[in-house]
C-alpha positions as a Python dict, from the first residue, in 0.01 Angstrom:
ca = {
    (1, 'X'): (0, 0, 0),
    (2, 'X'): (-259, -248, -138),
    (3, 'X'): (-620, -146, -176),
    (4, 'X'): (-908, -386, -165),
    (5, 'X'): (-1234, -300, -332),
    (6, 'X'): (-1542, -474, -197),
    (7, 'X'): (-1866, -471, -397),
    (8, 'X'): (-2185, -578, -236),
    (9, 'X'): (-2466, -677, -470),
    (10, 'X'): (-2825, -720, -367),
    (11, 'X'): (-3182, -729, -510),
    (12, 'X'): (-3358, -477, -293),
    (13, 'X'): (-3293, -108, -300),
    (14, 'X'): (-2989, 50, -454),
    (15, 'X'): (-2672, -34, -268),
    (16, 'X'): (-2463, 230, -104),
    (17, 'X'): (-2167, 345, -314),
    (18, 'X'): (-1867, 119, -287),
    (19, 'X'): (-1588, 250, -65),
    (20, 'X'): (-1230, 131, -100),
    (21, 'X'): (-1120, -69, 200),
    (22, 'X'): (-760, -57, 310),
    (23, 'X'): (-617, -372, 459),
    (24, 'X'): (-458, -303, 794),
    (25, 'X'): (-151, -502, 900),
    (26, 'X'): (-198, -720, 1200),
    (27, 'X'): (-84, -553, 1521),
    (28, 'X'): (255, -671, 1642),
    (29, 'X'): (249, -935, 1914),
    (30, 'X'): (274, -792, 2262),
    (31, 'X'): (634, -729, 2359),
    (32, 'X'): (769, -984, 2592),
    (33, 'X'): (944, -832, 2882),
    (34, 'X'): (1276, -999, 2950),
    (35, 'X'): (1383, -1007, 3311),
    (36, 'X'): (1587, -703, 3401),
    (37, 'X'): (1939, -842, 3385),
    (38, 'X'): (2234, -617, 3330),
    (39, 'X'): (2449, -724, 3036),
    (40, 'X'): (2776, -887, 3131),
    (41, 'X'): (3066, -648, 3091),
    (42, 'X'): (3364, -783, 2894),
    (43, 'X'): (3693, -803, 3075),
    (44, 'X'): (3931, -517, 2993),
    (45, 'X'): (4171, -601, 2713),
    (46, 'X'): (4520, -463, 2687),
    (47, 'X'): (4610, -333, 2344),
    (48, 'X'): (4955, -432, 2228),
    (49, 'X'): (5102, -275, 1920),
    (50, 'X'): (5370, -420, 1694),
    (51, 'X'): (5609, -151, 1825),
    (52, 'X'): (5538, -269, 2182),
    (53, 'X'): (5614, -625, 2077),
    (54, 'X'): (5937, -521, 1909),
    (55, 'X'): (6041, -317, 2212),
    (56, 'X'): (5976, -623, 2428),
    (57, 'X'): (6207, -828, 2208),
    (58, 'X'): (5946, -1012, 2003),
    (59, 'X'): (5832, -937, 1655),
    (60, 'X'): (5490, -1091, 1673),
    (61, 'X'): (5192, -1066, 1903),
    (62, 'X'): (5142, -1442, 1878),
    (63, 'X'): (5340, -1692, 2079),
    (64, 'X'): (5607, -1862, 1878),
    (65, 'X'): (5955, -1797, 1750),
    (66, 'X'): (6095, -1461, 1853),
    (67, 'X'): (6303, -1213, 1660),
    (68, 'X'): (6463, -932, 1857),
    (69, 'X'): (6621, -645, 1672),
    (70, 'X'): (6920, -474, 1826),
    (71, 'X'): (7048, -121, 1791),
    (72, 'X'): (7204, -43, 1456),
    (73, 'X'): (7555, 93, 1437),
    (74, 'X'): (7600, 328, 1147),
    (75, 'X'): (7853, 560, 994),
    (76, 'X'): (7708, 835, 781),
    (77, 'X'): (7440, 1100, 770),
    (78, 'X'): (7118, 903, 833),
    (79, 'X'): (6962, 889, 1179),
    (80, 'X'): (6972, 546, 1349),
    (81, 'X'): (6606, 586, 1448),
    (82, 'X'): (6513, 618, 1081),
    (83, 'X'): (6714, 307, 991),
    (84, 'X'): (6548, 117, 1275),
    (85, 'X'): (6199, 229, 1167),
    (86, 'X'): (6255, 106, 811),
    (87, 'X'): (6390, -229, 932),
    (88, 'X'): (6094, -269, 1172),
    (89, 'X'): (5855, -233, 880),
    (90, 'X'): (6009, -552, 741),
    (91, 'X'): (6032, -753, 1063),
    (92, 'X'): (5756, -995, 957),
    (93, 'X'): (5953, -1085, 643),
    (94, 'X'): (6266, -1136, 852),
    (95, 'X'): (6071, -1352, 1095),
    (96, 'X'): (5936, -1557, 802),
    (97, 'X'): (6297, -1631, 697),
    (98, 'X'): (6364, -1773, 1043),
    (99, 'X'): (6037, -1964, 1074),
    (100, 'X'): (6087, -2132, 736),
    (101, 'X'): (6419, -2278, 851),
    (102, 'X'): (6287, -2381, 1194),
    (103, 'X'): (6094, -2660, 1023),
    (104, 'X'): (6433, -2813, 925),
    (105, 'X'): (6636, -2707, 1230),
    (106, 'X'): (6394, -2682, 1527),
    (107, 'X'): (6654, -2559, 1780),
    (108, 'X'): (6805, -2294, 1553),
    (109, 'X'): (6886, -1987, 1764),
    (110, 'X'): (7145, -1713, 1781),
    (111, 'X'): (7238, -1367, 1660),
    (112, 'X'): (7273, -1273, 1297),
    (113, 'X'): (7442, -945, 1207),
    (114, 'X'): (7387, -791, 867),
    (115, 'X'): (7646, -541, 743),
    (116, 'X'): (7492, -329, 469),
    (117, 'X'): (7556, -12, 275),
    (118, 'X'): (7284, 242, 194),
    (119, 'X'): (7367, 437, -121),
    (120, 'X'): (7309, 808, -176),
    (121, 'X'): (6975, 727, -343),
    (122, 'X'): (6853, 537, -33),
    (123, 'X'): (6881, 193, -195),
    (124, 'X'): (7084, -82, -29),
    (125, 'X'): (7398, -139, -236),
    (126, 'X'): (7515, -453, -54),
    (127, 'X'): (7410, -669, 240),
    (128, 'X'): (7644, -924, 402),
    (129, 'X'): (7511, -1149, 680),
    (130, 'X'): (7714, -1343, 936),
    (131, 'X'): (7703, -1502, 1278),
    (132, 'X'): (7403, -1736, 1283),
    (133, 'X'): (7573, -2021, 1104),
    (134, 'X'): (7272, -2101, 888),
    (135, 'X'): (7312, -2001, 525),
    (136, 'X'): (6939, -2019, 446),
    (137, 'X'): (6833, -1773, 717),
    (138, 'X'): (7136, -1548, 664),
    (139, 'X'): (7079, -1525, 289),
    (140, 'X'): (6703, -1472, 326),
    (141, 'X'): (6744, -1190, 582),
    (142, 'X'): (7012, -1026, 364),
    (143, 'X'): (6768, -1034, 69),
    (144, 'X'): (6498, -866, 280),
    (145, 'X'): (6744, -593, 386),
    (146, 'X'): (6863, -554, 25),
    (147, 'X'): (6506, -471, -86),
    (148, 'X'): (6445, -196, 173),
    (149, 'X'): (6452, 153, 28),
    (150, 'X'): (6566, 403, 291),
    (151, 'X'): (6542, 782, 271),
    (152, 'X'): (6826, 951, 87),
    (153, 'X'): (7107, 1045, 328),
    (154, 'X'): (7123, 1422, 394),
    (155, 'X'): (7488, 1461, 308),
    (156, 'X'): (7451, 1272, -21),
    (157, 'X'): (7707, 1003, 69),
    (158, 'X'): (7661, 638, 152),
    (159, 'X'): (7585, 493, 497),
    (160, 'X'): (7750, 182, 642),
    (161, 'X'): (7526, -8, 885),
    (162, 'X'): (7574, -306, 1115),
    (163, 'X'): (7242, -446, 1232),
    (164, 'X'): (7201, -739, 1478),
    (165, 'X'): (6899, -972, 1491),
    (166, 'X'): (6856, -1231, 1766),
    (167, 'X'): (6647, -1540, 1690),
    (168, 'X'): (6492, -1774, 1951),
    (169, 'X'): (6251, -2062, 1898),
    (170, 'X'): (5937, -2062, 2115),
}
C-alpha cells in the first residue's frame, strides 16, 4: 500500500499537524448486465476407447487404414487373453508397418499370420510371418512381435502361437 504525505504550508497561524493520506483505488466501473441467455449446451459425445476400436475391427480412432486382429491359436500354458492383451498394446506399431507400405502399394490388403514362439522367460524366440505377400509389412510386423515381452508361462515351457492380422486400406 502506498502512502502519500501532504504538507500544507502557510504564513498565518500554526498549521494543523500533517496526517498521512492514503490513496484509494478508483471504484470499479459499474458491472454491465449481459442479457440473460442460457449458455449453449454442447452435444453429447460418445467416448470410444482403443479397446472398443480393436473390438470393432479397427486399430485407430481416426479414419484410415484398418488393422483387425484375430483370435490367437496357441499351444502351451499361457492364456490366449493375455497374449491378445500384449499384442494389442503394440497395435499402433503394427499399423505403422502397414501404413508405411501403403505409400508404395496403395491397394495392399489381406491377412498376415505370424507364427511365433514364446520362451519360458516370456521373450519371443522366433517370429515367422506369411500370407500377405508383402515382405516389407511381413518383416516389420514380425519384428514388432519379436520385441514383445510376454509374462513367463506358468508351466515353464515354451508357447507356440499363430496370430492373424487383417489389413484394409481406408
